[in-house]
N, C-alpha and C positions, 0 to 999 in steps of 0.2 A: 451462573445459570439465570435464564430469564424468568421473570415472574409477572404478575399482573401489572405492576408499575411500568415494566418495560414495554408492554403492549400499548400503553397510553403515552409513551414518551414521544415528544415532538421530534419530527424528522429534521435533520440538519439542512440548512440552505447551502447547497453546493456552490462554491465560488468558482466562476469561470476565469475572471480576470479583474483588473482594477488598477488603481494608482494610489500613491500615498504622498502626503505632504507633512509639514511640521505640525499641523493642527488637526488633520483628519485622515481617514482611510476611506477611499471610494471603492465600492465593490459592485461587480455585475455578476449576478447569479446565473446558473444554467437556465433558469426560467426567464431570463432577460430582465430581471428586476435590477434597477440601479439605485443603490443605497449609499449614502455618505454618513459616516459615523465619526464624531469627534473622539479623540484619544481618551478624554476623561469619561466618556460614556461606556467604555469597555470595562468589564468587571472580572474577566477570567480568560486566560489563554491556556490551552491544554494540548499537549503534544504526545504522540505515541507512534510506534512502528508496528505494523500488522504483518505477521508472517503466516499466511494461510497455506496449508498443505493441500495439494491436489494430486490425484492419481493420473499419471500419463503413461501410455504404453511406451515401452522401450524395447527395441529389438536386440536380441542376443543370439548370435549364430551358434548353433550347436557344433561342437567339435566332434569330428568323426575319426575313429581309429582306422588306419589303413587296412587292417585285417577284416574289419566289418565291411568296408567298401568292396574289397575283393570278393568276399563271400556273397554279398548282395549282387555284385556284377554277374556272378555265375548264374544267379537266378533271373536277373532283370534282362540281360542282353538276349537270351533265347526268347523271352516273352515280348520283345520289341522295344524295351527300354534302353537307356544308356547309363554309363557310369556317371556322366555329367549330371543327369537328372537326380541322382542320389546325393551327389556332393552339394548341389546348390540349395537343397531343402533346408528350411530353418524352423526353429521352434516357434510356437505362437508367442506374440509379444507378452512381456512381463509387465505387471503394474508396479510402477516406481513412485514413491512419494517425492514430489519436488516442491520446495517452498516457493511461494509467490510473495514477495515482500514489497511494501510501500509505506510511506509516512502519511499520517493524518494530523491535522492541526485545527482545533476548534477555537473560535473566538466567541465569547458571550458578551452581550450588550445589556445594560440596565433594563429592567422591566420586560425582559424577553427570555424565555427558557429555551428557545430554539437557537442553536448555535450556527455561526457561519463556518462551513467546513472547507478547509483547504486540503487538497489531495496532491501528493507528489506526482500522481499519474494524470489527473484531469484538470489541474489548474494551470493557466498560462501565466507563469511568473515573469515572463519577459516584459509584460506591461508594467508590473510592479518594480522590477529591477533595472530596466533599461539596458545600458551597456554592460552592467555587471552580470547580466544573465548568462548562464552557460547552456550546455546542451542537455544536461541531466535534470529531470524534474526533482529528483531527490536532493541534489546539490542546490538547486534554485530555491526549494522550500526552506532549506536550512539557512541559506543566505538571507532569505526574506525575514526569517525569525530574528536573525542577528541584526538586520537593518531596523526592524521595528522595536527591538528590545529597549532602546533608550526611552521610548515613549510609554513603555509598559512595565517599568520596574516594580511598581506596587501591586500589580495584579497577576504576575507570572506564577503559574503552578510550579510545583517542585520539578515536574517533568521538563519544563522549559529551563529552569534554573540549572538543573544538573547538566542538560545539554550545553548551555552556554559556558558552564564552568569546566566540564570534563570532556565534552565532545559527543558525537553521535553514537558511539558504542555504549553509552550509558542511558540512552533513551529507553523507557519502558516498552516491552514487547507484548503484544496481544495476539491470541491465536486466530482472531477473526475481526472483521469490521464491526460486527455487532457487539463484541466484548469491549472494543475500544469505545463505542458509542455509549454503552451502559455505564462504563467507568467515568467517562466524561460528564454525563448527565448527573451521576451520583456526586461527583466533585462539585458541580455547579450548585446542586441543592444544598451542599454543605457550606457554601460561601455566604 
């Protein structure tokens, strides 16, 4: 649950694209800031999966019994209707919960509480990965984490370590982007 600390929490800088080398990571944010950070200046990497639930209408056709249609036809046809009009009617849409999932990855730099946020939906990993990049943002984010892990062994949060050791099915899951952000910031404050 959010509290007053959460209201004062710094917003993450969303990373749009960038590149990496053996000595540094170059980032371009969605605000078109260009930042280069040496690997030794990073202090924490934090990873999570967000599964937000949203209500979306889903149509479900109402099944009609043949006897009901015959009975209604006896009433509708003399009044100018048709049997076809009765059969094609549907119930109103039902509200169904459908999860929307994506991965988030925060990188923290020395003397800065504001993380750099990588998003499996909004970050262009093709610039980071080159020919290794695939078509899925989720897969590309996870490839990116594996690619930078040799440079970040001492600062990886257990969320990253578990992913590297056991795979993506063991990444912590959060019910919302805000919950992930609050947990990430709390972890940063404890380092």
